[in-house]
C-alpha positions as CSV (number, residue, x, y, z in Angstrom):
1,M,80.4,98.7,105.5
2,R,83.1,96.2,104.8
3,K,86.0,95.8,107.3
4,L,88.8,93.3,107.3
5,I,90.0,91.8,110.5
6,D,93.0,89.5,111.1
7,L,92.3,86.4,113.2
8,D,94.8,83.9,114.3
9,Q,94.2,80.3,113.0
10,K,93.2,79.0,116.4
11,T,90.5,81.6,116.9
12,L,89.2,81.1,113.4
13,T,89.0,77.4,113.9
14,K,87.0,77.9,117.1
15,L,84.7,80.4,115.3
16,K,84.1,77.8,112.6
17,F,83.1,75.2,115.1
18,I,80.8,77.5,116.9
19,A,79.2,78.6,113.6
20,I,78.5,75.0,112.7
21,F,76.8,74.3,116.1
22,K,74.8,77.6,115.8
23,N,74.0,76.9,112.2
24,L,75.3,80.3,111.2
25,S,78.1,81.6,108.9
26,V,81.3,82.8,110.5
27,K,80.5,86.3,109.2
28,A,77.1,86.2,110.9
29,L,78.6,84.9,114.1
30,I,81.2,87.6,114.2
31,E,78.5,90.3,113.5
32,N,76.4,88.9,116.3
33,A,79.3,88.9,118.7
34,V,80.2,92.5,117.8
35,Q,76.6,93.7,118.2
36,T,76.3,91.9,121.6
37,Y,79.6,93.5,122.7
38,V,78.5,97.0,121.7
39,K,75.1,96.5,123.4
40,N,76.8,95.3,126.7
41,Q,79.2,98.3,126.6
42,E,76.3,100.7,126.2
43,L,74.4,99.0,129.1
44,D,77.5,99.2,131.3
45,R,78.0,102.8,130.5
46,F,74.3,103.5,131.3
47,R,74.6,101.7,134.6
48,N,77.5,103.8,135.6
49,L,75.6,107.1,135.1
50,T,74.5,109.0,138.1
51,N,70.7,109.3,138.8
52,E,70.9,113.0,137.7
53,E,72.5,112.0,134.3
54,K,69.8,109.2,133.8
55,E,67.1,111.8,134.5
56,D,68.7,114.2,131.9
57,I,68.8,111.4,129.3
58,G,65.2,110.5,130.0
59,L,64.2,114.2,129.6
60,L,66.1,114.4,126.4
61,L,64.3,111.4,125.0
62,L,61.0,112.8,126.0
63,M,61.8,116.1,124.3
64,Q,62.8,114.3,121.1
65,E,59.4,112.6,121.0
66,S,57.4,115.8,121.5
67,D,55.7,117.6,118.6
68,R,57.5,120.8,117.9
69,D,54.5,122.3,116.1
70,D,52.2,121.8,119.1
71,K,52.0,125.2,120.9
72,V,50.6,126.0,124.4
73,S,49.3,129.4,125.3
74,E,50.5,131.3,128.3
75,E,47.0,131.1,129.8
76,E,47.1,127.3,129.6
77,I,50.5,127.2,131.4
78,F,49.4,129.4,134.2
79,A,46.2,127.4,134.6
80,V,48.2,124.2,135.1
81,L,50.5,125.9,137.5
82,K,47.7,127.2,139.7
83,T,46.3,123.7,140.3
């Protein structure tokens, strides 16, 4: 996806210097910065969740990994519940 952003000359100059020191293009540097920002925002959002919300997300992730074609009989369920 191609997006255009407007940067003031001072910021663009700073980005060019950083890109030179990091041996990257300005485009790659901006992409890395945006990815890092998004990742940090996601982590901050996750840290602010309650324990119950974190458990719900964990359960959702486990449910997505499960095999939907794998069936368990009623007898197997009751056998596990009895132990």
